[in-house]
N, C-alpha and C positions, 0 to 999 in steps of 0.2 A: 327725602333725597336732596332737597335744596341745600341742606347744611353742607353736603359734600362740595357743592359749587362755592358756597359762601366761604368755607374754610380752605378752598383750593387744594383738596386732597383727593379729588377724583382720579387723577393719574396714579397716585400711590395705591388706591384701592384696586384699580385695574391691574397694576403691577403685581400686587399680592394675589389677586385672583388668578392671574396668568401663572404665577409661580406654583400655586396650589393645583391648578388644573394639569399642568405639565407633570408635576410630581405625582398626581393621582394616576395619570395614564401610564406611567412607567410600570408599576406593578400589575396594572390591568393587562397590558400587553404580554407580560411574562406569564401570568396565569392563563390568559386566553390561549396562548400558543401551547402551553403545557396540557391543558384539558381538551382543546378543540383543534389544535394545529393551525395551519394557515387558511383552512377553509372558512374561518370566521372573519376574514377580511371584509366581507360585505357588510357585517354589522357596523364596523367603523365607518364605512361609506354611508350607510343610512343615518347614523348619528351625525355625521358631518353635514349631510344634506339637510337634516332637521335643524341643526344649529344655524346653518345659513338662512334657512327660511325664517326661523325665529329671530335672527339678527335683523333681517330686513323688515319684519313685521312690527318689532318692538320700537316704540318711539323714544324710550329712555336711553340716553347715550351710554350710560354705565352698563346697563343690562345688555344692550345691543353689542357693546364691545366684548363683554364676557362671553356672550353666545358666539361671537365671531372667533374668539380665542378657542373656545370649546370645539367649534366646527373644524378649524384648521388643525387642532391637536388630534382630532379624530382622523382627519385625512393623513396626517403624518404617521399615525399609528398603523395605517395600512402598510406603509414601507417598513415600519419597525417590526411588524409581525413576521414578515419574511426574513428580515435580518436576525430576529430572535431565533428562528429556525436554524440559521447558519451558526449562531452562537451555541445552540444545543449540539449541533453536529461537531463543533470544535471541542465540545466537552466543557464549555464555560458555564453552562447551566444544566440542571438535571433533565434527563429524558423521561417522559412518561412511559413506564414499562407497558402499560396497556396499549400504547400506540407505537410500540417499537417497530412494528411491521411497516409503518409509514416512513421510517428513516432508513430501513435496510436498502442497500443498493444506491443510496444517495450520498454516501460519505465520499469525500475526496481524498 
Protein backbone atom coordinates (compact mmCIF):
# COMPACT_ATOMS: atom_id res chain seq x y z
CA UNK A 1 0.00 0.00 0.00
CA UNK A 2 3.00 2.28 0.25
CA UNK A 3 3.01 2.68 -3.53
CA UNK A 4 -0.34 4.54 -3.24
CA UNK A 5 1.36 7.19 -1.11
CA UNK A 6 4.46 7.22 -3.28
CA UNK A 7 2.42 7.71 -6.46
CA UNK A 8 0.05 10.20 -4.74
CA UNK A 9 -3.06 8.33 -5.90
CA UNK A 10 -4.61 7.50 -2.52
CA UNK A 11 -7.28 10.17 -3.01
CA UNK A 12 -8.18 8.82 -6.43
CA UNK A 13 -8.51 5.29 -5.04
CA UNK A 14 -10.74 6.55 -2.20
CA UNK A 15 -12.83 8.45 -4.77
CA UNK A 16 -13.24 5.36 -6.96
CA UNK A 17 -14.19 3.25 -3.94
CA UNK A 18 -16.71 5.89 -2.85
CA UNK A 19 -18.25 5.91 -6.33
CA UNK A 20 -18.50 2.11 -6.34
CA UNK A 21 -19.96 1.89 -2.82
CA UNK A 22 -22.65 4.47 -3.55
CA UNK A 23 -23.40 2.77 -6.84
CA UNK A 24 -23.70 -0.57 -5.06
CA UNK A 25 -26.08 0.71 -2.40
CA UNK A 26 -28.57 2.08 -4.96
CA UNK A 27 -29.78 -1.33 -6.23
CA UNK A 28 -29.45 -2.85 -2.75
CA UNK A 29 -31.95 -0.31 -1.38
CA UNK A 30 -34.35 -0.97 -4.26
CA UNK A 31 -34.18 -4.76 -3.81
CA UNK A 32 -34.35 -4.57 0.00
CA UNK A 33 -37.51 -2.45 -0.12
CA UNK A 34 -39.04 -4.73 -2.76
CA UNK A 35 -38.46 -7.95 -0.81
CA UNK A 36 -38.54 -6.79 2.82
CA UNK A 37 -40.19 -3.35 2.90
CA UNK A 38 -39.04 -0.68 5.30
CA UNK A 39 -38.70 -3.11 8.19
CA UNK A 40 -35.13 -3.88 7.07
CA UNK A 41 -33.90 -0.38 7.93
CA UNK A 42 -32.11 -1.71 11.02
CA UNK A 43 -29.88 -3.89 8.81
CA UNK A 44 -28.43 -0.70 7.37
CA UNK A 45 -28.05 0.70 10.88
CA UNK A 46 -26.07 -2.36 11.98
CA UNK A 47 -23.90 -2.23 8.84
CA UNK A 48 -23.22 1.46 9.49
CA UNK A 49 -22.25 0.87 13.10
CA UNK A 50 -19.99 -2.02 12.07
CA UNK A 51 -18.39 0.22 9.41
CA UNK A 52 -17.71 2.96 11.96
CA UNK A 53 -16.21 0.50 14.41
CA UNK A 54 -14.04 -0.93 11.64
CA UNK A 55 -13.01 2.53 10.51
CA UNK A 56 -11.88 3.45 14.02
CA UNK A 57 -10.00 0.19 14.60
CA UNK A 58 -8.12 0.03 11.28
CA UNK A 59 -4.85 1.90 11.14
CA UNK A 60 -4.51 2.13 7.35
CA UNK A 61 -5.93 5.46 6.15
CA UNK A 62 -7.18 4.07 2.84
CA UNK A 63 -9.07 1.15 4.39
CA UNK A 64 -10.31 3.34 7.23
CA UNK A 65 -11.63 5.90 4.75
CA UNK A 66 -13.40 3.27 2.66
CA UNK A 67 -14.98 1.79 5.79
CA UNK A 68 -16.15 5.27 6.78
CA UNK A 69 -17.71 5.80 3.36
CA UNK A 70 -19.36 2.39 3.63
CA UNK A 71 -20.70 3.25 7.11
CA UNK A 72 -22.24 6.55 6.13
CA UNK A 73 -23.63 5.10 2.90
CA UNK A 74 -25.35 2.54 5.10
CA UNK A 75 -26.78 5.29 7.30
CA UNK A 76 -27.97 7.19 4.22
CA UNK A 77 -29.67 4.02 3.00
CA UNK A 78 -31.96 4.12 6.04
CA UNK A 79 -33.41 7.35 4.68
CA UNK A 80 -33.47 5.98 1.15
CA UNK A 81 -35.38 2.82 2.10
CA UNK A 82 -38.29 4.97 3.31
CA UNK A 83 -38.06 7.23 0.26
CA UNK A 84 -38.04 4.12 -1.96
CA UNK A 85 -41.37 3.14 -0.40
CA UNK A 86 -42.76 6.52 -1.43
CA UNK A 87 -41.44 6.03 -4.96
CA UNK A 88 -43.22 2.67 -5.10
CA UNK A 89 -46.45 4.29 -3.91
CA UNK A 90 -46.10 6.88 -6.70
CA UNK A 91 -45.74 4.06 -9.22
CA UNK A 92 -42.16 4.88 -10.16
CA UNK A 93 -40.95 1.41 -9.09
CA UNK A 94 -42.76 -1.94 -9.10
CA UNK A 95 -44.65 -3.05 -6.02
CA UNK A 96 -44.02 -6.55 -4.69
CA UNK A 97 -47.38 -8.30 -5.19
CA UNK A 98 -46.71 -10.53 -2.17
CA UNK A 99 -46.50 -7.44 0.05
CA UNK A 100 -49.35 -5.49 -1.53
CA UNK A 101 -51.24 -5.51 1.79
CA UNK A 102 -48.47 -3.37 3.33
CA UNK A 103 -49.20 -0.59 0.84
CA UNK A 104 -52.99 -0.63 1.03
CA UNK A 105 -54.41 2.37 2.81
CA UNK A 106 -51.11 4.25 2.59
CA UNK A 107 -51.54 5.75 -0.85
CA UNK A 108 -51.97 9.49 -0.99
